[in-house]
Every structure is written in structure tokens, then in C-alpha cells.
N, C-alpha and C positions, 0 to 999 in steps of 0.2 A: 243417620245410621247409628248414632250413639256409640256405645262401647264396641259393637261389631265393626263399625267403620274405623274406629281407632285401632283395633286389633289388626284389621286388614291393612291399613296404611302402614302400621309398624312392620308387619311381616313383609309386605311388598318392598318397603324401603331397605330392609335388611338383605333381601334377595338381590335387589338392584345393586347395592353397595358391594356385596360379595362377588357378583358377576363382573362388575367394573374392575375390581382389584384382580380377579383371576385373569380377565382378558388383558389387563395391562401387562402381566407377566407372561402370558401365553402367546400373544400375537406379536409378530414382528421379529426379524432376525437381528435387528440392531439393539436389542435389549441387552443391558449389561448383566442382567440376572433373569434367567428363565426358569419357570417351574416345570419339573418333569414328574409325572405321576409315579414313575418307578422309584423316585427318591422319597416318596411320601409314605413310607412304611415306618411303623414304630420300632425303635431300637430300645430294648428293655434297659440296657445300661445307661441310656440317656433319659428314658422316660421315668424310671423308678424314683430318682431324687425329686423330680417335679411332682409326681403323684404324692409322695410322702409329705412334701411341703404344702401342697395345695388341697389335700384331702379334708383337712379340718375346716378351712374356709368354705369349701364346696358344700360340706354337710351343713354348716351354719346357714349358708344361703338357701340350700334346699329346704331346710326347716322353716326359715323365714318366708320363703315363697309359698310353701304349703299353708302357713298361717294366713298369709295375705289372701290366698285363694279362698280359704274358708271364711275369712272376714268379708270379702267381697260378695261371696254367695249369700251370706246371711244379710248383709246390708241391702243387696239387690232385692232379696225376698221381702224384707221388712220395711225398707225405706225408699228404694229406688236408686237410679243412677246418680242423682245429685249428691246423695249421702256418700256414695262410693268416691266421687270426686273430692268431696270435702275431707273425707278420712284420708285419702291419698295425699292431699296437700298438707294436712296436719302431720302425717307420718314423715313425709319428705322433708319438711322444714325441720322436724325434730332430729331425724337421722343425720341430715347433712350439716346442720349448723350447731344446734344445741349439744348433741352428743359429742361431736368431735372437738368443738372448741371449749365448751364449758365443763365437760367431764373428762374426756380422754387426755387432753393436754395437761391439766393439773394433775391427773393421776400419774401420767408419765413423769412428771416433775417430782411429785412428793413420794409416791410409793417406793421408788428405788432408794431414796434417802434413808428409809427405814428398813427396807427388805432386800436391798442390793439388787442383783440381777433378777431375783424372784419378783421384785416389784415391777420390773419392766414386763415380765411375762404375765403378771396378774393385772396389769392395767386394763387390758381389753375385757377380761371377764368382769372386773370391777365396774367398768363402764357399762357393760351389758346389764348387770344387776341394777345399777342406779337408773339406767335407761328404762328397764322394765318397771321399776317402782314409779318413776315419773309418768310414764305412759299409762300405767294402771290407774294412778290417781287422776290423771286428765280424762281417761276414759270413763271412770266412775262419775266424775263431775259432769261429763257430757251426757251420760245416760240419765242421770238425775234431772238434768236440764231438759232433755227430750221428754222424759216422763212427765215432768211438771207442765210442759207445753202441751202435751197430749191431754192431760187431765183438765186443763183450763179450756181446751178447744171444744 
């Protein structure tokens, strides 16, 4: 089933997990904590601080997800499912290991020494810029390699 199968499996697993958790709190009188739907309304005085803190990362993730969707559509059109898997593996390794350990941690150590608290705030954007540059270089090299492979085939 390919990508469709993976998407279906992911969606089904999320629904099963959510159902399991909800049933755990909803069923049985012996529960120490039970969920009541009447208590699940938003309270602005509690929600506003969460929204203000989480809005920036949400927008960043939304943009990143949109970019990944566009990349996947183009890869599927021009190369197929294998290329999507390879690109996903490359991005995953980069984002989880290289970016966090090799760029963010040193940035969090060195930038505040020169810029104070501003250095802490700037560590993430700095990491994003460096990450963008490294990924761009890797992508350019990969495209050149793919083009040379196509030209020789």
C-alpha cells in the first residue's frame, strides 16, 4: 500500500491511542480521576498564556510541515516513493542529531557569553539559519549527483 498504507496505519494508531486513553478515564467508578465533558471548555484566562507561548513554535511547525508537503509532492512526481523515504531519513537525521547537538548546544553555550540573555534568545534562530545553510548545501550536492546520474544513464 506504500505511502497510503503508512498514512492509514498512522491515523488508525492515533485514533486507537486516543480512544484507549479516553476510555481509561471515562469508564469505571473506581477511577481516581474521571473526565467530564462539561469541564472541557476553554477558559481564556488559562488559555491565553499558553497560546502566547505556543504560537511561535506552532507557526514554525506549520511552515515546516507545509514545506515538507511541497517537497514530498514534488519528489513523488519526479522520483517516486523511494526518494521521499530517502529525503525523510536525511531530514530526520539532520534535525534530530546534527542540528541539536552540533549547532544548538554550542550556540547556547557561546552566544550568551557575548550577547547575554539575547544570546539565549538568538540561539534557536541562529541554529535555524545554520541548519538552512547546511541543508541547502547538502540538497544542492544531492541534486547535482542525481543530475549526473541521470545524464550518464
